[in-house]
C-alpha positions as CSV (number, residue, x, y, z in Angstrom):
1,L,46.2,82.5,156.9
2,D,42.8,84.1,157.1
3,T,43.0,84.4,153.2
4,I,43.7,80.7,153.0
5,F,40.5,80.0,155.0
6,V,38.3,82.4,152.9
7,N,39.7,80.8,149.7
8,S,39.0,77.4,151.0
9,V,35.4,78.3,151.9
10,N,34.9,79.9,148.5
11,S,36.2,76.7,146.7
12,F,33.8,74.6,148.7
13,S,30.8,76.9,148.2
14,Q,30.2,75.4,144.8
15,T,30.3,71.8,146.0
16,S,27.5,69.8,147.4
17,F,28.1,67.7,150.5
18,N,25.9,65.4,152.5
19,A,25.1,66.2,156.2
20,L,28.0,64.3,157.5
21,E,30.5,65.8,155.2
22,S,29.0,69.3,156.0
23,Q,29.3,68.7,159.7
24,G,33.0,67.7,159.2
25,L,33.7,70.8,157.2
26,I,32.0,72.9,159.9
27,S,34.2,71.2,162.6
28,L,37.3,71.7,160.5
29,A,36.4,75.4,160.0
30,S,36.0,75.8,163.7
31,I,39.4,74.1,164.4
32,F,41.0,76.3,161.8
33,N,39.5,79.4,163.3
34,N,41.2,78.4,166.6
35,A,44.5,78.1,164.8
36,L,44.1,81.6,163.2
37,H,43.3,83.0,166.7
38,F,46.6,81.3,167.9
39,Y,48.5,82.6,165.0
40,A,47.1,86.2,165.6
41,Y,48.0,86.0,169.3
42,S,51.5,84.8,168.5
43,H,52.1,87.4,165.9
44,V,51.0,90.2,168.4
45,E,53.1,88.8,171.1
46,E,56.0,88.7,168.7
47,C,55.6,92.3,167.8
48,V,55.3,93.3,171.4
49,E,58.2,91.5,172.7
50,G,60.4,92.2,169.7
51,E,62.6,89.2,170.6
52,R,61.3,86.5,168.2
53,S,62.4,86.2,164.6
54,L,59.8,84.7,162.4
55,V,62.4,83.1,160.3
56,T,65.0,81.3,162.2
57,G,66.8,79.6,159.5
58,K,66.5,77.2,156.5
59,F,64.7,74.0,156.9
60,D,66.8,71.6,154.7
61,C,65.4,68.2,155.4
62,P,68.3,66.1,154.2
63,T,70.7,68.1,156.5
64,M,68.2,67.9,159.4
65,L,67.9,64.2,159.0
66,S,71.7,63.7,158.9
67,T,72.1,65.4,162.3
68,L,69.8,63.0,164.1
69,G,70.6,60.0,166.0
70,A,70.3,56.5,164.4
71,E,67.2,55.5,166.5
72,D,65.4,58.6,165.5
73,Q,66.4,58.2,161.8
74,A,65.1,54.5,161.9
75,E,61.8,55.7,163.4
76,L,61.5,58.6,161.0
77,S,61.8,56.0,158.1
78,H,58.3,55.0,159.0
79,L,56.9,58.6,158.9
80,F,54.5,58.0,156.0
81,E,53.2,54.8,157.5
82,W,50.7,54.0,160.2
83,N,53.4,52.3,162.4
84,F,55.3,55.5,162.9
85,N,55.5,56.0,166.8
86,V,56.2,59.5,168.0
87,L,57.0,58.1,171.5
88,N,60.1,56.5,170.0
89,I,61.6,59.9,169.1
90,K,64.3,61.1,171.5
91,D,65.5,64.3,170.0
92,K,63.2,67.3,169.7
93,A,64.7,68.2,166.3
94,A,63.4,64.9,165.0
95,L,59.9,66.0,165.9
96,H,60.5,69.2,164.0
97,Y,61.8,67.1,161.1
98,A,58.7,64.9,161.0
99,V,56.3,67.9,160.9
100,V,58.3,69.7,158.3
101,S,58.3,66.5,156.3
102,L,54.5,66.0,156.6
103,F,53.8,69.6,155.4
104,D,56.4,69.3,152.6
105,K,54.7,66.0,151.4
106,E,51.2,67.6,151.3
107,C,51.7,71.4,150.7
108,N,52.8,73.3,147.7
109,F,53.8,76.5,149.4
110,A,54.0,78.4,146.1
111,E,50.5,77.4,145.2
112,L,49.3,78.5,148.7
113,N,51.2,81.8,148.4
114,L,53.0,81.1,151.6
115,D,56.7,81.4,152.4
116,R,57.9,77.9,153.3
117,E,60.5,79.2,155.8
118,K,58.0,81.4,157.6
119,V,55.6,78.4,158.0
120,F,58.5,76.2,159.4
121,A,59.6,79.0,161.7
122,Y,56.0,79.3,162.9
123,I,56.1,75.5,163.6
124,L,59.0,76.1,165.9
125,E,57.0,78.9,167.6
126,V,54.1,76.4,168.0
127,D,56.4,74.0,169.7
128,K,57.6,76.6,172.1
129,S,54.0,77.3,173.0
130,Y,53.1,73.8,174.0
131,L,53.4,73.3,177.8
132,L,55.6,70.6,179.4
133,N,52.8,68.3,180.7
134,P,52.4,64.6,180.5
135,F,49.9,64.4,177.5
136,H,49.0,67.7,175.9
137,N,52.5,68.5,174.7
138,F,54.4,68.8,171.4
139,Y,54.8,65.0,171.1
140,H,50.9,64.7,171.1
141,A,50.7,67.6,168.5
142,V,53.1,65.7,166.2
143,C,51.2,62.3,166.8
144,V,47.8,64.1,166.0
145,T,49.4,65.8,162.8
146,H,50.8,62.4,161.8
147,F,47.3,60.8,162.2
148,D,45.7,63.6,160.2
149,F,48.2,63.1,157.4
150,M,47.6,59.4,157.3
151,L,43.9,59.8,157.4
152,L,43.9,62.4,154.6
153,N,45.9,59.9,152.5
154,V,44.4,56.5,153.3
155,S,40.8,57.7,153.1
156,H,41.5,59.7,149.9
157,A,39.9,62.7,151.6
158,K,42.6,64.9,150.3
159,N,41.2,64.1,146.7
160,H,38.2,66.1,147.7
161,L,39.8,69.0,149.5
162,S,41.5,72.1,148.1
163,P,45.1,72.5,148.9
164,F,44.0,75.2,151.3
165,M,42.0,72.9,153.2
166,I,44.7,70.3,153.4
167,F,47.1,72.9,154.8
168,A,44.4,73.9,157.2
169,S,43.8,70.4,158.4
170,L,47.5,69.7,159.1
171,L,48.0,73.1,160.8
172,S,44.9,72.6,162.9
173,A,46.0,69.2,164.0
174,L,49.5,70.7,165.0
175,V,48.1,73.6,167.1
176,H,45.0,71.9,168.5
177,D,46.2,71.8,172.1
178,V,48.6,74.8,172.2
179,A,49.0,76.1,175.7
180,H,46.7,73.3,177.1
181,P,47.2,73.4,180.9
182,G,47.0,69.6,181.2
183,N,43.9,69.6,183.3
184,T,40.5,68.1,182.9
185,N,37.6,70.3,181.8
186,M,35.9,69.5,185.2
187,Y,39.0,70.7,187.0
188,E,39.1,74.0,185.0
189,I,35.2,74.5,185.7
190,N,35.7,73.9,189.4
191,M,38.6,76.3,189.6
192,R,36.6,79.3,188.4
């Protein structure tokens, strides 16, 4: 993943941006850096524990969809629209399907030199790393990833981003609150 970030930075180094665009790229770079740290942490933890398999199986979207309930299938039919509501999803597998579909729609894994199955296995690991709290959970992660996907498309921002930056943006949205304890910043400061 760090190679993706370096390649993305290199592709942008020859492009001129206004101050607002530059600030946005700096913010995105910061978020992506956090995603890289999480990835590195997860990878080290996996090696130490020796229990987790990076590849847990094939992600065949039509097969996944056919195993979901009718209500989830109906909601997922709106996945590429603003009116998709993650809170209407009942089955966790439907959340995985949603994320897989968003990445599949935007990312050419061969072009990115990434193994699609490993990326999706990583998505499952990300899900496991979200805590079960009322807001900063995997539902929230899917909601933010969906919003990022829609924003990239509706604003046509993706037309000005490299494939690496599009992948980084979606990945950053997905992992942005991993292991968030669900407390406010003030609470965390006061507990020191």
